[in-house]
All heavy atoms as an XYZ file, in Angstrom:
834
protein
N      24.693    -32.115     -9.537
C      23.553    -31.289     -9.890
C      23.307    -30.221     -8.837
O      23.061    -29.079     -9.153
C      22.338    -32.205    -10.060
C      21.034    -31.480    -10.212
S      20.829    -30.883    -11.868
C      19.313    -30.015    -11.692
N      23.358    -30.594     -7.553
C      23.084    -29.629     -6.504
C      24.182    -28.589     -6.374
O      23.969    -27.524     -5.804
C      22.880    -30.343     -5.163
C      21.609    -31.177     -5.050
C      21.564    -31.878     -3.702
C      20.374    -30.337     -5.242
N      25.373    -28.874     -6.905
C      26.460    -27.907     -6.846
C      26.216    -26.711     -7.762
O      26.759    -25.637     -7.534
C      27.781    -28.577     -7.237
C      28.161    -29.677     -6.257
O      27.697    -29.619     -5.110
O      28.922    -30.575     -6.659
N      25.398    -26.892     -8.797
C      25.181    -25.820     -9.768
C      23.999    -24.923     -9.412
O      23.778    -23.931    -10.087
C      24.943    -26.417    -11.163
O      23.776    -27.229    -11.125
C      26.150    -27.230    -11.612
N      23.241    -25.258     -8.385
C      22.082    -24.452     -8.005
C      22.559    -23.226     -7.233
O      23.288    -23.336     -6.259
C      21.090    -25.269     -7.162
C      20.505    -26.394     -8.007
C      19.981    -24.377     -6.632
C      19.597    -27.308     -7.240
N      22.140    -22.060     -7.684
C      22.516    -20.809     -7.042
C      21.344    -20.361     -6.158
O      20.479    -19.596     -6.580
C      22.851    -19.764     -8.100
C      23.502    -18.540     -7.500
O      23.510    -18.366     -6.284
N      24.035    -17.697     -8.352
N      21.318    -20.859     -4.924
C      20.201    -20.604     -4.023
C      19.999    -19.123     -3.726
O      18.859    -18.658     -3.744
C      20.371    -21.407     -2.737
C      19.174    -21.398     -1.793
C      17.942    -21.954     -2.475
C      19.484    -22.179     -0.537
N      21.043    -18.337     -3.455
C      20.799    -16.903     -3.209
C      20.129    -16.196     -4.393
O      19.278    -15.338     -4.204
C      22.192    -16.332     -2.946
C      22.981    -17.488     -2.451
C      22.440    -18.674     -3.186
N      20.484    -16.584     -5.603
C      19.858    -15.984     -6.780
C      18.381    -16.362     -6.856
O      17.527    -15.516     -7.157
C      20.595    -16.418     -8.049
C      20.066    -15.852     -9.357
C      20.225    -14.334     -9.369
C      20.792    -16.470    -10.528
N      18.068    -17.616     -6.568
C      16.677    -18.063     -6.589
C      15.865    -17.346     -5.519
O      14.742    -16.891     -5.771
C      16.606    -19.592     -6.408
C      17.208    -20.299     -7.622
C      15.171    -20.047     -6.182
C      17.385    -21.778     -7.445
N      16.417    -17.220     -4.316
C      15.710    -16.526     -3.244
C      15.527    -15.046     -3.555
O      14.478    -14.462     -3.254
C      16.445    -16.715     -1.921
C      16.417    -18.130     -1.354
C      17.284    -18.215     -0.103
C      15.001    -18.562     -1.051
N      16.524    -14.417     -4.164
C      16.400    -13.007     -4.542
C      15.312    -12.822     -5.601
O      14.529    -11.868     -5.536
C      17.741    -12.478     -5.052
N      15.245    -13.739     -6.552
C      14.206    -13.656     -7.579
C      12.821    -13.853     -6.964
O      11.867    -13.159     -7.331
C      14.456    -14.693     -8.666
N      12.693    -14.780     -6.017
C      11.404    -14.998     -5.355
C      11.003    -13.770     -4.547
O       9.830    -13.369     -4.544
C      11.479    -16.226     -4.453
N      11.954    -13.141     -3.863
C      11.665    -11.928     -3.097
C      11.244    -10.790     -4.019
O      10.288    -10.068     -3.727
C      12.886    -11.524     -2.277
C      12.724    -10.284     -1.407
C      11.682    -10.536     -0.317
C      14.037     -9.891     -0.787
N      11.925    -10.639     -5.144
C      11.583     -9.602     -6.103
C      10.191     -9.840     -6.694
O       9.397     -8.899     -6.827
C      12.630     -9.547     -7.211
C      12.451     -8.462     -8.256
C      12.670     -7.096     -7.612
C      13.431     -8.664     -9.391
N       9.878    -11.091     -7.032
C       8.566    -11.402     -7.596
C       7.463    -11.193     -6.572
O       6.372    -10.721     -6.918
C       8.550    -12.845     -8.102
N       7.718    -11.514     -5.320
C       6.705    -11.337     -4.283
C       6.439     -9.862     -4.019
O       5.298     -9.463     -3.797
C       7.162    -12.021     -2.980
O       7.396    -13.398     -3.244
C       6.120    -11.893     -1.895
N       7.465     -9.036     -4.067
C       7.306     -7.622     -3.747
C       6.971     -6.739     -4.929
O       6.774     -5.535     -4.763
N       6.923     -7.285     -6.139
C       6.651     -6.456     -7.309
C       5.179     -6.057     -7.360
O       4.311     -6.808     -6.940
C       7.039     -7.210     -8.586
O       6.234     -8.355     -8.720
N       4.907     -4.855     -7.863
C       3.511     -4.396     -7.916
C       2.698     -5.242     -8.885
O       3.182     -5.678     -9.914
C       3.615     -2.963     -8.420
C       5.045     -2.625     -8.489
C       5.842     -3.870     -8.324
N       1.476     -5.453     -8.527
C       0.564     -6.231     -9.355
C      -0.802     -6.262     -8.701
O      -1.099     -5.468     -7.806
N      -1.655     -7.171     -9.129
C      -2.998     -7.243     -8.561
C      -3.000     -7.491     -7.059
O      -3.841     -6.947     -6.341
C      -3.645     -8.415     -9.305
C      -2.837     -8.612    -10.522
C      -1.465     -8.127    -10.216
N      -2.051     -8.282     -6.568
C      -2.019     -8.553     -5.133
C      -1.674     -7.294     -4.354
O      -2.267     -7.015     -3.302
C      -0.995     -9.652     -4.831
N      -0.738     -6.506     -4.881
C      -0.363     -5.259     -4.217
C      -1.535     -4.293     -4.202
O      -1.789     -3.626     -3.188
C       0.845     -4.622     -4.929
O       1.886     -5.593     -5.019
C       1.339     -3.405     -4.190
N      -2.265     -4.213     -5.305
C      -3.444     -3.348     -5.349
C      -4.521     -3.827     -4.389
O      -5.206     -3.019     -3.751
C      -3.997     -3.291     -6.780
C      -3.101     -2.607     -7.809
C      -3.696     -2.719     -9.196
C      -2.892     -1.156     -7.437
N      -4.666     -5.144     -4.249
C      -5.634     -5.695     -3.310
C      -5.260     -5.335     -1.874
O      -6.115     -4.957     -1.072
C      -5.735     -7.209     -3.484
C      -6.832     -7.811     -2.651
O      -7.683     -7.120     -2.103
N      -6.828     -9.121     -2.550
N      -3.986     -5.438     -1.552
C      -3.528     -5.098     -0.201
C      -3.759     -3.609      0.071
O      -4.262     -3.231      1.131
C      -2.044     -5.473     -0.022
C      -1.873     -6.989     -0.079
C      -1.505     -4.937      1.297
C      -0.437     -7.448     -0.240
N      -3.412     -2.760     -0.899
C      -3.602     -1.321     -0.724
C      -5.084     -0.974     -0.607
O      -5.470     -0.150      0.229
C      -2.967     -0.561     -1.884
N      -5.918     -1.599     -1.425
C      -7.359     -1.346     -1.352
C      -7.943     -1.792     -0.024
O      -8.795     -1.107      0.554
N      -7.490     -2.933      0.467
C      -7.958     -3.414      1.766
C      -7.523     -2.466      2.871
O      -8.290     -2.170      3.786
C      -7.428     -4.830      2.038
O      -7.855     -5.691      0.979
C      -7.939     -5.377      3.353
N      -6.304     -1.969      2.787
C      -5.813     -1.030      3.801
C      -6.640      0.245      3.808
O      -6.940      0.795      4.874
C      -4.345     -0.710      3.564
N      -7.014      0.725      2.622
C      -7.766      1.972      2.545
C      -9.214      1.820      3.006
O      -9.788      2.749      3.551
C      -7.729      2.518      1.117
C      -6.377      3.089      0.752
S      -6.363      3.901     -0.842
C      -6.222      2.506     -1.938
N      -9.809      0.653      2.750
C     -11.222      0.494      3.094
C     -11.453     -0.158      4.452
O     -12.397      0.202      5.138
C     -11.959     -0.341      2.025
O     -11.321     -1.606      1.903
C     -11.962      0.373      0.692
N     -10.607     -1.106      4.832
C     -10.873     -1.866      6.056
C      -9.871     -1.612      7.167
O     -10.112     -1.977      8.302
C     -10.929     -3.358      5.739
N      -8.726     -1.051      6.836
C      -7.748     -0.747      7.870
C      -6.523     -1.645      7.826
O      -6.453     -2.634      7.097
N      -5.562     -1.275      8.654
C      -4.269     -1.944      8.670
C      -4.337     -3.415      9.087
O      -3.685     -4.249      8.464
C      -3.309     -1.184      9.582
C      -1.919     -1.769      9.562
C      -0.963     -0.977     10.398
N      -0.783      0.329      9.792
C      -0.311      1.376     10.433
N       0.016      1.285     11.702
N      -0.159      2.527      9.821
N      -5.110     -3.787     10.128
C      -5.106     -5.211     10.517
C      -5.580     -6.145      9.403
O      -5.002     -7.199      9.182
C      -6.049     -5.265     11.712
C      -6.073     -3.880     12.257
C      -5.866     -2.980     11.087
N      -6.611     -5.721      8.681
C      -7.106     -6.560      7.589
C      -6.111     -6.590      6.429
O      -5.925     -7.620      5.778
C      -8.473     -6.063      7.116
C      -9.554     -6.284      8.114
C     -10.040     -5.229      8.872
C     -10.078     -7.544      8.322
C     -11.036     -5.422      9.812
C     -11.074     -7.753      9.261
C     -11.551     -6.693     10.007
N      -5.468     -5.453      6.165
C      -4.467     -5.417      5.102
C      -3.273     -6.304      5.442
O      -2.713     -6.965      4.565
C      -4.005     -3.980      4.861
N      -2.888     -6.330      6.705
C      -1.793     -7.218      7.109
C      -2.183     -8.684      6.947
O      -1.350     -9.521      6.583
C      -1.383     -6.926      8.554
C      -0.611     -5.621      8.764
C      -0.399     -5.359     10.250
C       0.710     -5.665      8.030
N      -3.444     -8.997      7.212
C      -3.913    -10.374      7.008
C      -3.866    -10.745      5.530
O      -3.423    -11.848      5.164
C      -5.320    -10.540      7.557
N      -4.296     -9.833      4.661
C      -4.246    -10.089      3.219
C      -2.795    -10.221      2.766
O      -2.456    -11.117      1.985
C      -4.978     -8.974      2.436
C      -4.748     -9.105      0.944
C      -6.459     -9.005      2.730
N      -1.929     -9.352      3.258
C      -0.514     -9.422      2.888
C       0.106    -10.741      3.348
O       0.916    -11.336      2.628
C       0.249     -8.236      3.491
N      -0.277    -11.192      4.539
C       0.212    -12.485      5.015
C      -0.248    -13.628      4.132
O       0.515    -14.556      3.843
N      -1.495    -13.565      3.669
C      -2.006    -14.593      2.760
C      -1.300    -14.579      1.419
O      -0.954    -15.633      0.869
N      -1.052    -13.392      0.887
C      -0.341    -13.275     -0.391
C       1.083    -13.800     -0.249
O       1.583    -14.545     -1.104
C      -0.351    -11.811     -0.885
C       0.617    -11.605     -2.032
C      -1.751    -11.404     -1.299
N       1.749    -13.425      0.843
C       3.125    -13.895      1.053
C       3.174    -15.410      1.233
O       4.063    -16.081      0.699
C       3.731    -13.199      2.266
N       2.204    -15.962      1.955
C       2.156    -17.412      2.152
C       1.923    -18.135      0.830
O       2.584    -19.143      0.536
C       1.053    -17.782      3.161
O       1.316    -17.105      4.388
C       0.993    -19.273      3.392
N       0.998    -17.629      0.035
C       0.740    -18.233     -1.277
C       1.959    -18.169     -2.185
O       2.302    -19.141     -2.860
N       2.630    -17.033     -2.191
C       3.835    -16.889     -3.009
C       4.936    -17.834     -2.538
O       5.648    -18.434     -3.351
C       4.337    -15.450     -2.962
O       3.388    -14.591     -3.547
N       5.062    -17.966     -1.236
C       6.074    -18.879     -0.694
C       5.758    -20.321     -1.070
O       6.661    -21.090     -1.418
C       6.156    -18.733      0.825
C       7.145    -19.644      1.532
C       8.568    -19.301      1.112
C       7.001    -19.524      3.032
N       4.476    -20.690     -1.032
C       4.092    -22.061     -1.401
C       4.412    -22.336     -2.865
O       4.928    -23.398     -3.211
C       2.609    -22.293     -1.109
C       2.293    -22.348      0.372
S       0.548    -22.548      0.714
C       0.276    -24.194      0.098
N       4.109    -21.370     -3.743
C       4.409    -21.567     -5.157
C       5.908    -21.628     -5.396
O       6.386    -22.425     -6.198
C       3.783    -20.453     -6.003
C       2.349    -20.707     -6.308
C       1.284    -20.018     -5.836
C       1.816    -21.750     -7.133
N       0.124    -20.565     -6.315
C       0.416    -21.627     -7.112
C       2.387    -22.779     -7.873
C      -0.415    -22.484     -7.815
C       1.543    -23.642     -8.564
C       0.171    -23.487     -8.538
N       6.661    -20.781     -4.724
C       8.115    -20.799     -4.876
C       8.703    -22.117     -4.391
O       9.595    -22.686     -5.025
C       8.743    -19.642     -4.101
O       8.294    -18.416     -4.599
N       8.190    -22.616     -3.276
C       8.673    -23.890     -2.741
C       8.327    -25.041     -3.675
O       9.156    -25.925     -3.927
C       8.072    -24.134     -1.346
O       8.399    -23.029     -0.501
C       8.596    -25.413     -0.733
N       7.095    -25.015     -4.204
C       6.690    -26.074     -5.130
C       7.562    -26.054     -6.383
O       7.971    -27.109     -6.882
C       5.219    -25.917     -5.498
N       7.858    -24.863     -6.868
C       8.717    -24.763     -8.050
C      10.128    -25.233     -7.737
O      10.773    -25.905     -8.550
C       8.740    -23.324     -8.553
N      10.611    -24.898     -6.540
C      11.961    -25.315     -6.161
C      12.074    -26.826     -6.040
O      13.118    -27.404     -6.313
C      12.363    -24.656     -4.844
N      11.012    -27.472     -5.634
C      11.043    -28.929     -5.501
C      10.664    -29.653     -6.787
O      10.476    -30.856     -6.796
C      10.141    -29.380     -4.356
C      10.756    -29.162     -3.008
C      10.182    -28.272     -2.119
C      11.907    -29.822     -2.629
C      10.746    -28.057     -0.871
C      12.481    -29.616     -1.388
C      11.895    -28.731     -0.506
N      10.514    -28.919     -7.853
C      10.343    -29.563     -9.146
C       8.924    -29.927     -9.512
O       8.695    -30.941    -10.155
N       7.962    -29.097     -9.128
C       6.573    -29.380     -9.503
C       6.432    -29.404    -11.020
O       5.680    -30.210    -11.567
C       5.632    -28.336     -8.892
C       4.146    -28.553     -9.095
C       3.716    -29.878     -8.472
C       3.354    -27.413     -8.499
N       7.189    -28.552    -11.692
C       7.151    -28.546    -13.154
C       7.615    -29.865    -13.742
O       7.032    -30.369    -14.697
N       8.658    -30.436    -13.167
C       9.166    -31.717    -13.664
C       8.157    -32.830    -13.415
O       7.968    -33.711    -14.262
C      10.499    -32.047    -12.995
N       7.502    -32.797    -12.270
C       6.488    -33.814    -11.963
C       5.323    -33.710    -12.935
O       4.818    -34.717    -13.446
C       6.007    -33.667    -10.500
C       4.801    -34.542    -10.224
C       7.132    -33.976     -9.541
N       4.885    -32.481    -13.210
C       3.762    -32.305    -14.131
C       4.148    -32.653    -15.563
O       3.312    -33.118    -16.329
C       3.242    -30.880    -14.046
C       2.443    -30.622    -12.807
S       1.592    -29.072    -12.967
C       1.334    -28.670    -11.277
N       5.403    -32.416    -15.909
C       5.862    -32.782    -17.242
C       5.872    -34.302    -17.393
O       5.509    -34.836    -18.443
C       7.259    -32.211    -17.492
C       7.810    -32.351    -18.894
C       6.894    -31.642    -19.883
C       9.208    -31.774    -18.963
N       6.260    -35.006    -16.346
C       6.283    -36.469    -16.393
C       4.876    -37.052    -16.319
O       4.630    -38.130    -16.845
C       7.129    -37.013    -15.244
N       3.972    -36.366    -15.667
C       2.587    -36.836    -15.521
C       1.647    -35.790    -16.110
O       1.152    -34.915    -15.412
C       2.243    -37.052    -14.046
C       3.148    -38.067    -13.396
O       3.340    -39.148    -13.924
N       3.730    -37.710    -12.264
N       1.397    -35.901    -17.393
C       0.580    -34.910    -18.087
C      -0.834    -34.852    -17.510
O      -1.449    -33.784    -17.485
C       0.530    -35.213    -19.573
N      -1.340    -35.961    -17.014
C      -2.697    -35.973    -16.461
C      -2.789    -35.081    -15.229
O      -3.822    -34.447    -14.990
C      -3.136    -37.394    -16.125
C      -2.311    -38.034    -15.038
C      -1.165    -38.757    -15.190
C      -2.545    -37.955    -13.633
N      -0.680    -39.145    -13.979
C      -1.505    -38.679    -12.995
C      -3.525    -37.363    -12.850
C      -1.434    -38.802    -11.613
C      -3.451    -37.497    -11.472
C      -2.416    -38.209    -10.867
N      -1.715    -34.991    -14.443
C      -1.705    -34.134    -13.265
C      -1.773    -32.662    -13.676
O      -2.498    -31.867    -13.073
C      -0.454    -34.399    -12.430
C      -0.334    -33.650    -11.113
C      -1.470    -34.036    -10.170
C       0.997    -33.947    -10.460
N      -1.040    -32.315    -14.731
C      -1.091    -30.946    -15.241
C      -2.487    -30.609    -15.738
O      -3.014    -29.528    -15.454
C      -0.060    -30.771    -16.353
C      -0.119    -29.422    -17.007
C       0.326    -28.302    -16.329
C      -0.634    -29.274    -18.281
C       0.276    -27.054    -16.925
C      -0.697    -28.027    -18.872
C      -0.245    -26.915    -18.201
N      -3.092    -31.530    -16.473
C      -4.445    -31.286    -16.985
C      -5.451    -31.163    -15.845
O      -6.347    -30.318    -15.889
C      -4.868    -32.408    -17.946
C      -4.115    -32.392    -19.248
C      -4.359    -31.133    -20.060
O      -5.516    -30.661    -20.131
O      -3.389    -30.606    -20.617
N      -5.315    -31.986    -14.825
C      -6.207    -31.915    -13.674
C      -6.089    -30.555    -12.988
O      -7.106    -29.910    -12.678
C      -5.880    -33.035    -12.686
C      -6.725    -33.078    -11.419
C      -8.140    -33.527    -11.738
C      -6.098    -34.011    -10.408
N      -4.877    -30.090    -12.776
C      -4.658    -28.785    -12.148
C      -5.188    -27.663    -13.030
O      -5.793    -26.707    -12.541
C      -3.167    -28.582    -11.864
C      -2.797    -27.327    -11.097
C      -3.405    -27.354     -9.698
C      -1.288    -27.199    -10.989
N      -5.002    -27.791    -14.322
C      -5.480    -26.769    -15.253
C      -7.004    -26.683    -15.245
O      -7.568    -25.590    -15.188
C      -4.973    -27.104    -16.651
C      -4.957    -25.927    -17.577
C      -4.240    -26.268    -18.831
N      -5.067    -27.156    -19.622
C      -5.088    -27.158    -20.939
N      -4.283    -26.391    -21.605
N      -5.873    -27.971    -21.587
N      -7.680    -27.829    -15.276
C      -9.150    -27.818    -15.259
C      -9.696    -27.369    -13.907
O     -10.718    -26.692    -13.839
C      -9.710    -29.189    -15.643
C      -9.608    -29.456    -17.128
C      -8.882    -30.533    -17.600
C     -10.225    -28.634    -18.046
C      -8.774    -30.779    -18.953
C     -10.130    -28.865    -19.403
C      -9.413    -29.936    -19.851
O      -9.303    -30.170    -21.197
N      -9.021    -27.721    -12.837
C      -9.446    -27.248    -11.517
C      -9.320    -25.729    -11.431
O     -10.211    -25.046    -10.901
C      -8.616    -27.916    -10.421
N      -8.239    -25.179    -11.963
C      -8.062    -23.725    -11.978
C      -9.109    -23.039    -12.837
O      -9.660    -21.995    -12.458
N      -9.406    -23.611    -13.997
C     -10.431    -23.032    -14.867
C     -11.802    -23.086    -14.198
O     -12.573    -22.126    -14.267
C     -10.464    -23.778    -16.203
N     -12.093    -24.193    -13.532
C     -13.362    -24.301    -12.814
C     -13.478    -23.275    -11.701
O     -14.543    -22.681    -11.488
N     -12.371    -23.048    -10.993
C     -12.385    -22.055     -9.923
C     -12.605    -20.656    -10.485
O     -13.355    -19.857     -9.914
C     -11.082    -22.126     -9.128
C     -11.025    -21.154     -7.988
C     -11.908    -21.259     -6.917
C     -10.107    -20.113     -7.981
C     -11.861    -20.365     -5.867
C     -10.054    -19.215     -6.933
C     -10.934    -19.348     -5.881
O     -10.894    -18.450     -4.861
N     -11.967    -20.333    -11.616
C     -12.170    -19.023    -12.229
C     -13.609    -18.851    -12.706
O     -14.190    -17.766    -12.580
C     -11.198    -18.826    -13.386
C      -9.741    -18.622    -12.991
C      -8.866    -18.542    -14.239
C      -9.581    -17.370    -12.146
N     -14.217    -19.898    -13.234
C     -15.628    -19.831    -13.636
C     -16.512    -19.623    -12.423
O     -17.460    -18.833    -12.449
C     -16.022    -21.100    -14.423
C     -15.328    -21.099    -15.786
C     -17.530    -21.203    -14.586
C     -15.455    -22.392    -16.543
N     -16.199    -20.309    -11.330
C     -16.949    -20.121    -10.087
C     -16.854    -18.675     -9.601
O     -17.859    -18.066     -9.215
C     -16.417    -21.087     -9.022
C     -16.905    -20.808     -7.636
C     -18.216    -21.084     -7.276
C     -16.050    -20.267     -6.683
C     -18.664    -20.822     -5.994
C     -16.480    -20.013     -5.403
C     -17.802    -20.286     -5.056
N     -15.645    -18.094     -9.627
C     -15.473    -16.699     -9.208
C     -16.225    -15.743    -10.135
O     -16.820    -14.766     -9.675
C     -13.992    -16.336     -9.169
C     -13.170    -16.952     -8.048
C     -11.710    -16.518     -8.174
C     -13.715    -16.573     -6.691
N     -16.197    -16.016    -11.439
C     -16.920    -15.170    -12.384
C     -18.419    -15.239    -12.130
O     -19.122    -14.222    -12.186
C     -16.604    -15.593    -13.816
N     -18.934    -16.429    -11.832
C     -20.357    -16.591    -11.543
C     -20.742    -15.815    -10.280
O     -21.751    -15.107    -10.248
C     -20.696    -18.080    -11.378
C     -22.120    -18.334    -11.012
C     -23.130    -18.176    -11.939
C     -22.462    -18.729     -9.733
C     -24.451    -18.394    -11.603
C     -23.770    -18.956     -9.379
C     -24.766    -18.792    -10.327
N     -19.913    -15.940     -9.238
C     -20.185    -15.196     -8.007
C     -20.143    -13.696     -8.241
O     -20.982    -12.946     -7.725
C     -19.155    -15.565     -6.931
C     -19.517    -16.752     -6.102
C     -18.494    -17.030     -5.034
C     -18.255    -15.855     -4.134
N     -17.406    -16.161     -2.977
N     -19.169    -13.242     -9.013
C     -19.044    -11.812     -9.292
C     -20.230    -11.308    -10.097
O     -20.779    -10.243     -9.800
C     -17.747    -11.559    -10.050
O     -17.620    -10.207    -10.389
N     -20.643    -12.045    -11.117
C     -21.788    -11.632    -11.931
C     -23.064    -11.622    -11.110
O     -23.882    -10.699    -11.231
C     -21.924    -12.559    -13.142
N     -23.244    -12.623    -10.278
C     -24.444    -12.680     -9.439
C     -24.477    -11.502     -8.461
O     -25.516    -10.896     -8.249
C     -24.490    -14.008     -8.688
C     -25.823    -14.247     -7.996
C     -25.878    -15.598     -7.373
N     -24.860    -15.649     -6.322
C     -24.524    -16.733     -5.655
N     -25.101    -17.867     -5.949
N     -23.607    -16.697     -4.720
N     -23.323    -11.165     -7.917
C     -23.249    -10.037     -6.993
C     -23.502     -8.721     -7.715
O     -24.152     -7.828     -7.181
C     -21.886    -10.018     -6.318
O     -21.744     -8.876     -5.526
N     -22.979     -8.585     -8.930
C     -23.159     -7.345     -9.684
C     -24.591     -7.160    -10.144
O     -25.081     -6.038    -10.239
C     -22.223     -7.329    -10.885
N     -25.289     -8.250    -10.425
C     -26.658     -8.159    -10.913
C     -27.689     -8.062     -9.794
O     -28.856     -7.808    -10.063
C     -26.973     -9.359    -11.813
C     -26.161     -9.428    -13.103
C     -26.469    -10.719    -13.848
C     -26.432     -8.217    -13.977
N     -27.253     -8.264     -8.557
C     -28.173     -8.192     -7.432
C     -28.570     -6.737     -7.198
O     -27.713     -5.871     -7.080
C     -27.535     -8.747     -6.158
C     -28.527     -8.846     -5.017
C     -27.952     -9.183     -3.668
C     -26.815    -10.105     -3.597
N     -26.365    -10.385     -2.233
N     -29.879     -6.451     -7.156
C     -30.274     -5.060     -6.919
C     -29.994     -4.657     -5.483
O     -29.948     -5.482     -4.582
C     -31.786     -5.062     -7.194
C     -32.210     -6.464     -6.958
C     -31.024     -7.332     -7.304
N     -29.791     -3.399     -5.308
C     -29.557     -2.898     -3.967
C     -28.495     -1.826     -3.972
O     -27.741     -1.662     -4.935
N     -28.442     -1.100     -2.897
C     -27.473     -0.030     -2.766
C     -26.162     -0.599     -2.237
O     -26.154     -1.471     -1.383
C     -28.018      1.033     -1.805
C     -27.203      2.301     -1.828
O     -26.525      2.544     -2.846
O     -27.245      3.043     -0.833
N     -25.074     -0.077     -2.742
C     -23.762     -0.503     -2.290
C     -23.484      0.161     -0.954
O     -23.565      1.383     -0.833
C     -22.675     -0.097     -3.309
C     -21.299     -0.480     -2.811
C     -22.962     -0.731     -4.652
N     -23.193     -0.633      0.097
C     -22.895      0.002      1.380
C     -21.570      0.757      1.308
O     -20.590      0.259      0.781
C     -22.809     -1.175      2.359
C     -22.501     -2.348      1.505
C     -23.106     -2.066      0.156
N     -21.581      1.952      1.823
C     -20.365      2.772      1.821
C     -19.987      3.094      3.248
O     -20.833      3.418      4.065
C     -20.584      4.066      1.047
C     -20.899      3.826     -0.409
C     -21.087      5.165     -1.112
N     -21.592      4.964     -2.438
C     -20.839      4.920     -3.516
N     -19.540      5.027     -3.398
N     -21.365      4.752     -4.695
N     -18.706      3.012      3.505
C     -18.218      3.371      4.832
C     -18.007      4.869      4.878
O     -17.579      5.481      3.902
C     -16.909      2.652      5.142
C     -17.067      1.208      5.431
C     -15.755      0.656      5.915
C     -15.927     -0.775      6.355
N     -14.716     -1.316      6.919
N     -18.285      5.449      6.004
C     -18.039      6.869      6.197
C     -16.767      7.006      7.020
O     -16.573      6.302      7.997
C     -19.207      7.516      6.914
C     -20.511      7.324      6.154
C     -21.606      7.983      6.898
N     -21.877      9.241      6.204
C     -22.750     10.108      6.617
N     -23.409      9.917      7.725
N     -22.962     11.204      5.939
N     -15.929      7.917      6.604
C     -14.677      8.146      7.300
C     -14.626      9.582      7.802
O     -15.157     10.489      7.171
C     -13.472      7.895      6.383
C     -13.275      6.449      6.058
C     -13.814      5.897      4.915
C     -12.563      5.635      6.916
C     -13.636      4.564      4.625
C     -12.376      4.297      6.627
C     -12.914      3.759      5.484
N     -13.997      9.756      8.939
C     -13.774     11.094      9.469
C     -12.288     11.231      9.770
O     -11.579     10.251      9.947
C     -14.598     11.316     10.731
O     -14.164     10.448     11.751
N     -11.848     12.445      9.834
C     -10.432     12.687     10.121
C     -10.168     12.544     11.605
O     -10.886     13.096     12.428
C     -10.026     14.089      9.671
C     -10.037     14.260      8.155
S      -8.945     13.138      7.296
C      -7.380     13.819      7.728
N      -9.161     11.763     11.932
C      -8.771     11.599     13.344
C      -7.941     12.806     13.756
O      -7.397     13.518     12.915
C      -7.953     10.321     13.492
N      -7.838     13.069     15.051
C      -7.041     14.203     15.505
C      -5.588     14.159     15.049
O      -4.969     15.174     14.825
C      -7.124     14.125     17.028
C      -8.321     13.305     17.318
C      -8.499     12.398     16.147
N      -5.036     12.937     14.849
C      -3.639     12.828     14.432
C      -3.479     12.990     12.938
O      -2.381     12.956     12.423
C      -3.058     11.491     14.899
S      -3.877     10.087     14.144
N      -4.581     13.140     12.206
C      -4.505     13.346     10.762
C      -4.813     12.115      9.949
O      -4.880     12.187      8.741
N      -5.021     10.967     10.583
C      -5.346      9.742      9.864
C      -6.830      9.568      9.694
O      -7.642     10.288     10.282
N      -7.218      8.637      8.863
C      -8.636      8.350      8.653
C      -9.116      7.331      9.648
O      -8.435      6.356      9.935
C      -8.855      7.816      7.232
C      -8.627      8.817      6.099
C      -8.798      8.102      4.767
C      -9.594      9.960      6.180
N     -10.300      7.541     10.151
C     -10.908      6.590     11.081
C     -12.339      6.357     10.628
O     -12.993      7.281     10.151
C     -10.934      7.134     12.511
C      -9.564      7.301     13.129
S      -9.687      7.898     14.818
C     -10.684      6.634     15.568
N     -12.874      5.117     10.751
C     -14.272      4.889     10.406
C     -15.168      5.716     11.334
O     -14.930      5.815     12.525
C     -14.479      3.397     10.657
C     -13.104      2.816     10.677
C     -12.181      3.897     11.121
N     -16.176      6.324     10.715
C     -17.126      7.117     11.522
C     -18.022      6.178     12.303
O     -18.363      5.097     11.855
C     -17.944      8.023     10.600
N     -18.416      6.579     13.471
C     -19.264      5.742     14.329
C     -20.681      5.702     13.841
O     -21.175      6.458     13.128
C     -19.223      6.272     15.743
């Protein structure tokens, strides 16, 4: 069985999936534009770590384990749904809260880059 696994192909697919544009890429770019490079690198590190964890779990057969134990799949599914409901509740509460949205002011640095205004 292990002779038929094409590890370079699997790693290339994981690298392609991690680097493909999507919501995570937009989040990293948005963080870079609003908060700066150090925070964007932290977000990128978190996204890469999460992707690596999912790839590793898939490589070790998490799908096979969940297929054999349907209750584990259901537990993970309900936990994910609960987390999404929690995020939706937080987002709605934040959107309905009255108040002005704080905006950062940026000025042009001498080198041509953006810097937060003091």
